[in-house]
Residue, then its C-alpha position, 0 to 999 in steps of 0.5 A: m500499500f506504502f509504494f501505492k501511495k508512492i507511486v500515485y503521489l509521484l504521478i500528480v508531482l510529474f502531471l503538474f511539471t507537466q502543466c506548469a511547463k506548457k503554460n510556460n511556453f507562451l508566458i510573457e515576462k521581463g526577458q522572458v517569452g515563453s522559451l526564449t530567455e536574455k540567453t536564448t542565441m540565435n543558434d537556439l533558435s532550431s532546436i527551441f522551435a523544433k516542430d516549428s518554422i524559421v525564416a532567417i530575413l538578413y540584412e545583408d540579404k536583403e536588397i539594396d532598394k530595401r535596405l534603403f528603408s528598413v533598420e539594419n536589423d536581421e529577422y527571424l520570423i517564426f511560423s507555426k507549422k500551420g504556417k501562422l507568425l508567432l513572431e518575430i526575433v531582431p538579435t543584437n549582432l548582425n549576422d553572428k548565430s551567438s548572438g543574443i534576442k534584441s528583442i522579440q514582437i507578439f502575433d501570435n495571441s497564445y502570448k500572455t503575461s501571468k496578469g493576462i496582457s496579449l494581443q487580445s488585450t485594450f487599453k484598459d487591461i494593461k492600465e489596470h495590471y501594470q503602469v506605463n511609464k511613457v507614451e511617446t507618438t509616431l505618426t501612426s500610433a502611441t507607444l507605450f511603454i512597461d519598464e515592467l516587462n521592459a516592452t513597448i506596445s503600440i496602439d493604433k490612432k485610427e482606435m483614438g479615433m485619430n487620422s493616421f499621419s498627423r502630427a498630434e501628440v497623444a496623451i495617457d488620458q487620450i487612449p479610450d479603454l476599449a483601445k485595441i494592441k496594434y504591435f507588443t514587443i519585448w527588448f532584451n535590454 
């Protein structure tokens, strides 16, 4: 009977460990997106995303006219086996497989913070769970800086009833509660 109890206890512990590990595959924290951490290199991507597809877009391979209008970055796009874009990973150094991660842009709704913030969240959700440390205005959006996550979250000006390409500055109190997230990026610096 004692042996049976030990086996049942061990199975419960293994089950809980497995469930926690599954949830962490999509957890967003400061310095972490799923299995990716500040220590992850570009070499590690193929083993982390073995069941997915990785497309490397190297800056040196871009046509000259595309280089003129782009930031000098390599990009690694992660697609699910069904072809859905999950993440865009930018390394710290160009053309260097041993390079760490500079930033990760989230494209899949499965990725969430421990407080439930994802691409499906609204501005109300963000301000209820995180302090917005700064707001910067671009031509097409307002970018929120969340220091607790080392993240930037962009909200389209159209969500605020403003015209795109307007030069009007956006204050935090101008952003409607129902405004949706356009871009969600975690920075690893």
